[in-house]
VOKOLGU-193080 format. One record per residue (C-alpha): residue number from 1; residue in one letter; x, y, z. Coordinates in steps of 0.02 Angstrom, whole numbers, plus 50000, padded with zeros to 5 digits. Layout:
% VOKOLGU-193080
[NUM; a; [X; Y; Z]]
...
***
This chain:
% VOKOLGU-193080
[1; x; [49487; 53556; 49053]]
[2; x; [49422; 53384; 49052]]
[3; x; [49526; 53217; 49022]]
[4; x; [49509; 53164; 48824]]
[5; x; [49509; 52979; 48808]]
[6; x; [49520; 52869; 48641]]
[7; x; [49416; 52723; 48674]]
[8; x; [49493; 52576; 48585]]
[9; x; [49375; 52437; 48508]]
[10; x; [49400; 52324; 48648]]
[11; x; [49317; 52439; 48769]]
[12; x; [49172; 52466; 48644]]
[13; x; [49150; 52291; 48614]]
[14; x; [49063; 52250; 48785]]
[15; x; [48900; 52335; 48789]]
[16; x; [48875; 52367; 48971]]
[17; x; [49057; 52433; 48982]]
[18; x; [49024; 52542; 48816]]
[19; x; [48849; 52617; 48889]]
[20; x; [48939; 52670; 49054]]
[21; x; [49080; 52747; 48972]]
[22; x; [48967; 52842; 48854]]
[23; x; [48847; 52896; 48987]]
[24; x; [48998; 52974; 49079]]
[25; x; [49045; 53059; 48954]]
[26; x; [48876; 53125; 48921]]
[27; x; [48890; 53185; 49108]]
[28; x; [49037; 53282; 49072]]
[29; x; [49145; 53171; 49173]]
[30; x; [49286; 53163; 49017]]
[31; x; [49287; 53181; 48836]]
[32; x; [49259; 53023; 48749]]
[33; x; [49332; 52985; 48561]]
[34; x; [49342; 52862; 48440]]
[35; x; [49357; 52833; 48248]]
[36; x; [49252; 52756; 48126]]
[37; x; [49373; 52610; 48101]]
[38; x; [49360; 52575; 48296]]
[39; x; [49179; 52576; 48266]]
[40; x; [49189; 52457; 48123]]
[41; x; [49314; 52356; 48226]]
[42; x; [49210; 52326; 48378]]
[43; x; [49056; 52286; 48273]]
[44; x; [49157; 52163; 48170]]
[45; x; [49223; 52063; 48311]]
[46; x; [49052; 52075; 48408]]
[47; x; [48978; 51990; 48249]]
[48; x; [49108; 51856; 48221]]
[49; x; [49085; 51808; 48411]]
[50; x; [48882; 51811; 48419]]
[51; x; [48836; 51801; 48239]]
[52; x; [48649; 51801; 48292]]
[53; x; [48666; 51998; 48320]]
[54; x; [48596; 52088; 48172]]
[55; x; [48720; 52203; 48092]]
[56; x; [48601; 52345; 48075]]
[57; x; [48554; 52339; 48257]]
[58; x; [48731; 52362; 48297]]
[59; x; [48750; 52515; 48164]]
[60; x; [48607; 52591; 48254]]
[61; x; [48706; 52586; 48400]]
[62; x; [48845; 52660; 48314]]
[63; x; [48743; 52802; 48255]]
[64; x; [48664; 52835; 48421]]
[65; x; [48838; 52841; 48494]]
[66; x; [48892; 52972; 48348]]
[67; x; [48732; 53081; 48372]]
[68; x; [48759; 53082; 48574]]
[69; x; [48934; 53144; 48570]]
[70; x; [48948; 53217; 48387]]
[71; x; [49123; 53276; 48446]]
[72; x; [49180; 53109; 48476]]
[73; x; [49251; 53052; 48314]]
[74; x; [49408; 53090; 48267]]
[75; x; [49452; 53100; 48089]]
[76; x; [49615; 53144; 47983]]
[77; x; [49727; 53051; 48061]]
[78; x; [49762; 52931; 47925]]
[79; x; [49903; 53000; 47852]]
[80; x; [50006; 52961; 48020]]
[81; x; [49966; 52779; 48023]]
[82; x; [50103; 52724; 47906]]
[83; x; [50229; 52839; 48001]]
[84; x; [50215; 52756; 48161]]
[85; x; [50270; 52596; 48240]]
[86; x; [50192; 52488; 48376]]
[87; x; [50223; 52302; 48433]]
[88; x; [50064; 52265; 48336]]
[89; x; [50062; 52357; 48175]]
[90; x; [49856; 52336; 48167]]
[91; x; [49845; 52458; 48322]]
[92; x; [49935; 52603; 48230]]
[93; x; [49770; 52683; 48186]]
[94; x; [49726; 52696; 48373]]
[95; x; [49885; 52793; 48409]]
[96; x; [49874; 52889; 48250]]
[97; x; [49708; 52945; 48301]]
[98; x; [49759; 52970; 48480]]
[99; x; [49898; 53099; 48423]]
[100; x; [49778; 53180; 48280]]
[101; x; [49647; 53200; 48407]]
[102; x; [49765; 53268; 48551]]
[103; x; [49694; 53173; 48677]]
[104; x; [49756; 53140; 48849]]
[105; x; [49746; 52946; 48876]]
[106; x; [49707; 52780; 48757]]
[107; x; [49572; 52678; 48865]]
[108; x; [49610; 52477; 48802]]
[109; x; [49616; 52305; 48861]]
[110; x; [49784; 52281; 48764]]
[111; x; [49918; 52383; 48872]]
[112; x; [50058; 52276; 48806]]
[113; x; [50004; 52338; 48625]]
[114; x; [50059; 52521; 48678]]
[115; x; [50207; 52522; 48773]]
[116; x; [50262; 52672; 48872]]
[117; x; [50413; 52714; 48774]]
[118; x; [50319; 52747; 48626]]
[119; x; [50182; 52845; 48684]]
[120; x; [50290; 52958; 48788]]
[121; x; [50350; 53041; 48630]]
[122; x; [50175; 53107; 48613]]
[123; x; [50133; 53139; 48786]]
[124; x; [50001; 52978; 48796]]
[125; x; [49968; 52850; 48909]]
[126; x; [49870; 52692; 48880]]
[127; x; [49770; 52644; 49029]]
[128; x; [49645; 52492; 49076]]
[129; x; [49470; 52536; 49087]]
[130; x; [49483; 52496; 49278]]
[131; x; [49627; 52600; 49300]]
[132; x; [49536; 52743; 49193]]
[133; x; [49366; 52737; 49293]]
[134; x; [49452; 52709; 49457]]
[135; x; [49552; 52882; 49420]]
[136; x; [49389; 52969; 49445]]
[137; x; [49369; 52904; 49619]]
[138; x; [49320; 52955; 49747]]
[139; x; [49302; 53152; 49669]]
[140; x; [49172; 53098; 49544]]
[141; x; [49100; 52953; 49634]]
[142; x; [48927; 53033; 49630]]
[143; x; [48934; 53049; 49427]]
[144; x; [48988; 52857; 49415]]
[145; x; [48834; 52819; 49531]]
[146; x; [48721; 52929; 49425]]
[147; x; [48788; 52857; 49261]]
[148; x; [48752; 52672; 49342]]
[149; x; [48579; 52715; 49390]]
[150; x; [48541; 52796; 49230]]
[151; x; [48605; 52629; 49134]]
[152; x; [48510; 52532; 49253]]
[153; x; [48346; 52630; 49209]]
[154; x; [48368; 52584; 49030]]
[155; x; [48371; 52396; 49054]]
[156; x; [48185; 52354; 49084]]
[157; x; [48168; 52179; 48975]]
[158; x; [48234; 52102; 49074]]
[159; x; [48261; 52239; 49207]]
[160; x; [48441; 52208; 49294]]
[161; x; [48469; 52248; 49485]]
[162; x; [48608; 52367; 49511]]
[163; x; [48719; 52194; 49585]]
[164; x; [48682; 52116; 49413]]
[165; x; [48747; 52282; 49332]]
[166; x; [48908; 52290; 49423]]
[167; x; [48928; 52111; 49402]]
[168; x; [48921; 52130; 49224]]
[169; x; [49044; 52297; 49239]]
[170; x; [49160; 52176; 49337]]
[171; x; [49162; 52029; 49201]]
[172; x; [49189; 52156; 49065]]
[173; x; [49352; 52236; 49134]]
[174; x; [49312; 52349; 49279]]
[175; x; [49319; 52235; 49434]]
[176; x; [49409; 52362; 49553]]
[177; x; [49271; 52496; 49508]]
[178; x; [49120; 52381; 49520]]
[179; x; [49180; 52328; 49691]]
[180; x; [49204; 52515; 49745]]
[181; x; [49046; 52573; 49678]]
[182; x; [48954; 52407; 49752]]
[183; x; [49032; 52479; 49926]]
[184; x; [48969; 52657; 49899]]
[185; x; [48803; 52588; 49845]]
[186; x; [48810; 52467; 50010]]
[187; x; [48764; 52316; 49909]]
[188; x; [48858; 52143; 49902]]
[189; x; [49021; 52135; 49794]]
[190; x; [49005; 52072; 49615]]
[191; x; [49074; 51906; 49602]]
[192; x; [49181; 51863; 49458]]
***
């Protein structure tokens, strides 16, 4: 049975990391999950930080994600939210979705907001995107490279070299995995 992972808004926010995580789910490496609220959160935060981005295009990306992985959306978790306690109350919706969606792991950049003492009761764990993706190496190395090549092929205007793509992944929270993939592909390691 494939690992089921809830992707927090902060790992959906960076475009290259988001695309890479989706490509890996499409390849069957794991099952990606999210909620409409998580989708709204990454879009809202991206618009706050990059006002030049058009909301319609971002919503189009959301729609493409939902169509590519229709089983990814978790719904019906809302009643659980108010029953949960976390250091940051604004993250309770993430935990509620993880519990209701019966995922194995929450992939997040905010590990301190998901203490293991709270997650253990639900047999959940929170991991960084670097640790999450690193868990697929070396067994799934071919799939990680395949997803990287698929992503690189989509960048045409302007094109990205594999080194550029790995550099972006490193900047977006997966430096260890980016370096491991650079070694596998025998290209220079991405500088941060």
